[in-house]
N, C-alpha and C positions, 0 to 999 in steps of 0.2 A: 612418482616420488613419496618414499615413507617420512612421515613427520613424527614428533616426539611432542606432545600437548600437554603441560604444565604450568602449576603458578607459582609464582612468587611473591609474597609481600602482597596476597592478594589481588594478584595482579596477572590474567592469563598470559602464556607464552607458547610460542611454535618455535620449534626449532626441527631447518630443514636438513635430513639425512643426506647430502649433498655427495659426500665421500664418502670410504670404504669403511672410514671408521668414525668413532665420537668419544669420548670419552666422557664420565660424569662423576664429579665429586665436589668438596666444597671448595679444593682451592682453585681460584680465578686462574689459573693453567687449562683448566678442563674446559672442552666445550659445552657442557651444560652445567652452568654453577649452582650448586643448590646448597648455599648459605644455611648450613644450619649443624650445630655440631650433631647429631643423631647420623650426620652423614661423615662418613671417611673423606680423609685430605683425595684419595684417588678412589672412588667407592666401586665404578662398574665402567666396563665398557660395553658399547656395541659395535656392531663389528661385522660388515657384509661379506659372508663364504656362499660357495654354492646352492649351499641347500636354501638359503634365502641371508633374514638378518639373525644375528643369534647375541644374545647377552651374556656378559662373563663376570663374575663376580673376583674382585680384585683381593681377594682374601682379606674384605672388610669387616670392620664391628658386628656391625648389625644385620649382614650379610644380604643378599635381592629375593624378592618375591615375583615370582609370576602367577599374574590371576590368585595371591593369596599362597600360594605353594613356594617354599624357600625351595631355592635352587643355587647351585654352583655355574651352571651354564644351561642352556635354553632357547632355543629356537622361538622368535616371537614373531608375529604376524598382526596384519589390520585389526584395531578394535583389543588388542590385550594389555593388559596394566599392567604397568612394575611397579612396587612397593620401595623406595630406596628410603633410608631413615622416616620424617615423616611426610615424606614425599610421596606424591599418585602423582606417576608419568604414564598418559596412554598415548597407543602408536597409531598411528590414522594415513591407509595409503590416501593419498591427495589424487583427487580429481586429476586423471591423464588429460593431457591436451589432445591424444587420439580417439579418444571417445567425446569428445565435448561438440556438441550440435553445430554442423558445415554451419557457419554464419560468417557474412564479410567481414574480414579483418577490420579492427581497427586502425586507424592512423594516429600517429602523435597530435593530431587537432580537429580528429572527429567528435561525434556527437549520437548517441542510441537513442531515441525515444520509445519506447515501447508502451503503448494499451494495455492498462491491465486486463481487457477482454481478451488479448492476444495469449498474455500467458496464461489466462484461467484456459483459452479453448488447448493449448501444446501439452498443457499437465492433466488435461482433463477434468479440467475444475469449473467450465462452463456446463451449466443444467443441461442447459438445450443443446448441446454440441454432438448429442449422436443422431437429433432432429435436423443440424445443418445441411445443406447440401454443399456437395464436394467440389467449391471451386478449388481452381487453380493453386490460390495461396494457401488454401487449407492443404489440400494435396502434401505442397512443400512443409509445411512445418508439421503432419502427419509423419515422414521420415526422422524427426526429431530422435536422436540416438538412443534406442532402448535404455544401453548400460548406463549414459547420462542421467536420465531421466531416475534409473534406479538408485543412482550415487546420489543424488539430490534428496530424494525422498529416506533413502536412509538417513541418510544427516536431520532432514525432519524428523523424521522417529526420535534422534535424539532430542532434538528441539521441543519437541512437544512433551514429552518427559520432564525435559527439565523445567519448561514454563508452567506446565499442569498441575506440580507441586506446591506453585505459590497463590497466596488467595489473598494477600494484600497489593495494591497497584503499585506500589512504590518495589516491593521485592520483585513484582513480574517484571517493571523496567529496569529495574539494576539487573537483572540475569539477561535479558535481552541483549543490552549493551553487551554483558561479556560473551554471548555467543558469537556476537557481529565479530569481538575482536578473536576470535577463537574461531573463525573459519573463514574471514577475509581480511585481505592485508590493509587493513584501516590503521592513517594514524590518528585522526579525530573523528569522533562520532554524537550527532547529536539525534534525542528523539523528542519530538513536539508533539502535545496532543491539543485537538478542541476542547475551550472547558467554556462551556456557556455562548457559545458564538466565537471565541477568542481564541487563538492557537498560541499555545502557551508551551515555552522550553522548558521543559523537565527535566532531563539527562543528558550531561557535555561528559564526555569521556576521552581523557588525551592518551596516548597511548604511554606514558611516562606516568598518570595522574588520574586517577577518579574523583568524581564529585557530583553530588546531584546542585541543582540551583533554577532559582526561579528569575530570574533576575533581565532574562533575555539580551544578553550582551553576549554572548557566546558567536565565534568567526564563524557560521554557517552563513550561507547563500541565500537571501531572502527572494530573489530573483528566480531559482531553480524550484525552492520550495514553493513560490506559488503559481509557480507551472502545475508542479505537480498536485497539486489541491486544485486549479481549474480545470487543467485539461484528464484529471485523473490518469497520468501517464507516469511511469516511472522512466526517470533519466538516469544516463550514464554520458561524461563526458572527459574526452581524453584530456581535453587543458582549456578549462573555461573560459583563460585572458585571451584564447585566439577565436574561440568562437561568437562568431556575428550575433547568433542568438541571442546573449547574455553581455552584448558591449553594453548597454544603458544599466547594468548589475552595478552601482557603485560599492555591493559588499564585495563583491567579486574583484574587484579592482582594489577594493583597502584592506583587504584580507588574502588576498594573492592567493586567491585559491586555483589549485590545478587540475587535477582528477579529481572526479567527485559522481557519485552515485546518490539519488536520492529516491524512495521507495514510498507508497502510500501506504497507509494503515487499512487497510480494504476491511470494514466490517456491514455484511448484507449489501447493501449498496449506496452506500455512502463513507466517506473519509474521514476517519475518527483522528487524523493526525499523519506525522511525517515521522520517517529514519533517514537523515541526511549523515551520511559518510566523505570524507574528503581523505587528498594529501597534498598540504600545501607547499609541498618541493615538486616531486615528483610528475612527467608527465607520463600519460600513458600506462600507470599502474593498474586501471582494472579492466577486467574483459565483459562481452557478454555475459558468460556463464558467469561470472559475478554480479550481474544485475539480477539473472534469473536466481540466483540464489539468496541476494537480499530483500528480494521482492517476495520471492515464498515466504523465508523469514519473516517480513514486515506482517502477513496473511496470519499466521501463525501466532503472531505477536499481538495482533489486532484481537483474536480470537479472545488470547489470553487478558489480554487489559480490560475487553469487556467483562468475563468471566470475575475474573477479581471486583471487577466494580462492583458489579451484581451481588456479589459475597460480600461484600463491606458494605452495601443498600440492604442485603437483608438481615446481617449483622447488627446495624443503625438501628433501622426499623424491630427488629424483637426488644434489643435496649429498648429502645423508646417506649413499644409497647408495652413491657414488664413494670416501666414506670408510670405509665399512664394510669396501666389496669389499679393500680391501688387509688385515686381518685374520680375513675369516669366509668361508667357502666360500657359491656361491649358496644354498642352498637355509640355513643362517644367516642369512642378510642377509635374506631373505623373513622368514623367523619375527619377527627383531627388526622391520622396517618393520611387519609384521602388526600385531605387541603394542605397539609405539608409536602406532599407528591407533585403538587400543582402547582403550588408557588414556591416551591424550594425552601422554603423554612417556616417553622413554627411562630405564631402572631406572638410578636414580644407585649410585654407587660402593657396594659391601656386603659382609659377609664373606660368603664362600661355600666349602664345600668341594670341591675342583676337584683335577685332576693334572694338574703340571707336565711337559715336557719338554724337557728340551737336546739338541741334536746338533751332533758337532765332526766336521771334515776332522782325520786324523791327518796330522802333516807339513807340516800347510800354509805354517809358516814357510819352512823350506829350498824347499819347491817355488817358492815367492814370487819367493825370491833369482836362481833360476834360470830364471822364466818371465817374457817379454815382457808388458805392462799387457791386450793385446787376449785372449795366451792363458790368462792370468788371470782376466780378468773372466767370459770364456767357461766356464771351469770350471766358477766362483761360479755363475755363471748357472744352470750345466745342475744342478749340486747343488742348489740354491734352489728350483729348478722340481719336480724330483722331489722332495722334500722336499714342496712346498706339495701339490704333487700327493697325497701321501701323509694330510697332515694333512686337509687339506679333504674326501679322502674319506669321513673318520669326524666331519665337521662341526667339525673343530677347530678354535682360534685362534689366529693368529700372529701372536706378542707383536713379535716382534723379528727383523731378523736384524745379528748382532752377529759383524762380520767373518768370519768364514769357520764361525761356529756360528747353529744355529738355534734360536728360543725360544718353545717355543707351549705352550695348555692346553687343557683339554676339561674342561665342568661349565658351562661361562659362555660368553657370555650368556643363553641357552637352559640350562634346565635338563637335567642329562643322570644319571639317577641309575646308567648303565655307563658312566660316563665314564675309569675306570681303564682297563676292557677297552678303549674306544676307544683310549686311548693307547696302551697296547701292539701294537695291531692295527693303529695308523699306524707304529710303529717297525716292525714284521715288514716290510709294505709299504715304508717306507724302504730296509730291509736290501736285501729283494728288488730293489729298483731299482735302487741299486749294485751287485749282483751282475752285473743285465744288462745294466749303465752299463761295468763291468769288461770285462763278454763282449767288447764293441764297444772297449773301447781296445786289449787285445790282441790282435786283431785289426788294428788301426793300429799296433801298435809301442808302444804307451803304459803306462808304469808303471800296478799298479791303485792306485784308489782306497779307502782306509777311515776308516770313520765310528766313533766312538765314541757310544753314546745311553744317557742314562740319565730315568730318571722317577722323581717321588716326587708320595704324594698326602698332601693336607693343608688346613687352614685358611689362605685368604689373603684379602686385600683384592681385588674384582674392581672396573674401572669406569675411565671416562674422567678420566685422572688429566694434572696439570700445570698450564699457565699459563693468566693471560686471554689472550695472544698463540696457546698452542700446545699442545694436549691430544695425547694418545696412551691407547688403551684399555689397560689394562695391567694386570698383575695383581702384587701386592706382599705379603711377609712372611716369616717364618722359613721356610714350606715353599719358596718359589722359592730362598731361598738353599740350601738344601740340597741341593733337588736340581743346582742351579749346583756343587756338591763333588763331589756323587756323581761326574758327567762327567766333571768334570777328575781327582780323585783315586782315582777307582773302577773308569771303565768301561774296558776295554781294547778294545783296535781291534777290531771288527767286533761287540763286545758291546750286548747290550741290558739295563741295568740297572736294578733295578726296589729300591725299598724296603720296610718292611714292611708299611705302610698299603695299598700297591697290592696287593702278594703277595695280601693278607687279602681284598683286594677280588675276586680274580681266580683266586683259588690250584683251582678246579675246572676252568678256561677254556683254562690257558697250561701247557705242559711248561717248571718251570723246573729249576734248579740254582742249587745253596747256594753262594755264592761267603765265606763268614764273616765275622764281626764287625768293626766298622769304627767309631773313632772318628774324629767330623768335627764340626768347629766348629757350633754353633748345635744340636746334641745334647748331651744330658747325660751320657748312658750308649753306651758300645757297642753299635751293632744289627746284626742278619743282614742281607745284600745277598744279593740273588738275581741270577741272567743267565735270560733267555727264553731258551729254546730254540726253542719252537715252539707252537703254537695246536694244544691237545686237539680232538680229533675230538668230534661228536654223540655216539658210541656210548661211546667211554672216558670222554667225563664222565660217564656213567653211572653208572660202579662203578671208577671210581680211584681211589688212595686217596692221600693225601701222602707216605707214605712213598715209592712209585712214582715220584711226580713227582721229588722232590727229590735223585736219585740223581746225581752225578757224571758 
């Protein structure tokens, strides 16, 4: 039987050309009603003639197009598309019952339970099918009608084209349900996905409406769904009320489920969800060929869902990576991404022991008065670049650039037991970079650049902090404030100043000099400050004493 497929108000419709004529138009008197002013009251006529189905234009205002060609009359066949006003109608030859596979007919109370492995074998989807011995059951399945399988695959080609065009999961789920209502005689449809080990209802579709839901309250059979998930089978029941297998199913009785089908969303060797469709009124609505088609469609849907999930994951990772690269070295970015993939989320803001670094250009204000914008921008770019390289070389995190200053920290988001040593090493590299830069500036007759650096170790809150519109990965707390005051009031030009906690954590690794005791806001007592001279060689580290290191 020829069918006409179209959409009204966003819902797919199917009209069976069971009679010899079918009228199309805006008026409710038509067989196919297209309620839009782009359509005439009695716009067109489909008529069965000796040469096949023929479409006639009833002298409509906007005419009739067949495959984008304006025609007064045209023979139409399976797959042809009619354009009537703003509507697109497609003709489809329904799969004839004569070419359906020879299977046991279902009576009004029977149930068909088909293993997925059997379906894959029938349709040549089993990887090892060619190597299996030809058992009697296998030979029976091998005679599955070729015409029927070809028709199923023809439908699935259209399904694949539709699903592959969608990149986000929600769109895929909605299109899957559209296809189910287009190709199967269902009244209700439910799609459930497994998320973090829990099966969640993602889509509910009724013949009269379409909506997304996540509340799990839709009237599908949990008994049938559990069977499909547990046994990895596709199920068809002509009357769930009369089947003793489902006697214990309260949802079946409460929802008055009659004809129903359920197929697993099969991805590789696991089930990622199910599609459940039913007719709550009619008994014997579905046939075994409907079950085959639903099972095949579910297989395609599973692939499309996993593809969309992967696409979303890659897009999210790309977005996150782009944000993280503003603060972290490439190695740290990779560790953060790997940690998020393993745990399912990024670490939230928390208190950690970290080392904070501040570096500031000396005399920047006076330079800025003498330099043009381009020169000033080039100078800052050079300073920030060499600072970033030094910090990233020790897997530090750049918090922000503040005018002519750099703020960074070590020990987060990735745990670094040696974060104080890493911070001092980065400061030394920064100072070496400035020295090399000054050598080039001197060769060009430019004045030298001087930088002061301060480091402080202590407890701080680390994480993404901000508003709903903007967040920054940053570090907050008294340890940060003290580091900023050390850089402003203690460190001199060309010096690397460290606090007592940083000194205690690294005393065997670096040669330092005492700078004296200082009172700083945020500290209750005067505390000793040190300036870093250089790194201690491995040989010296074995026998060096604090007294030898702390010489002026």
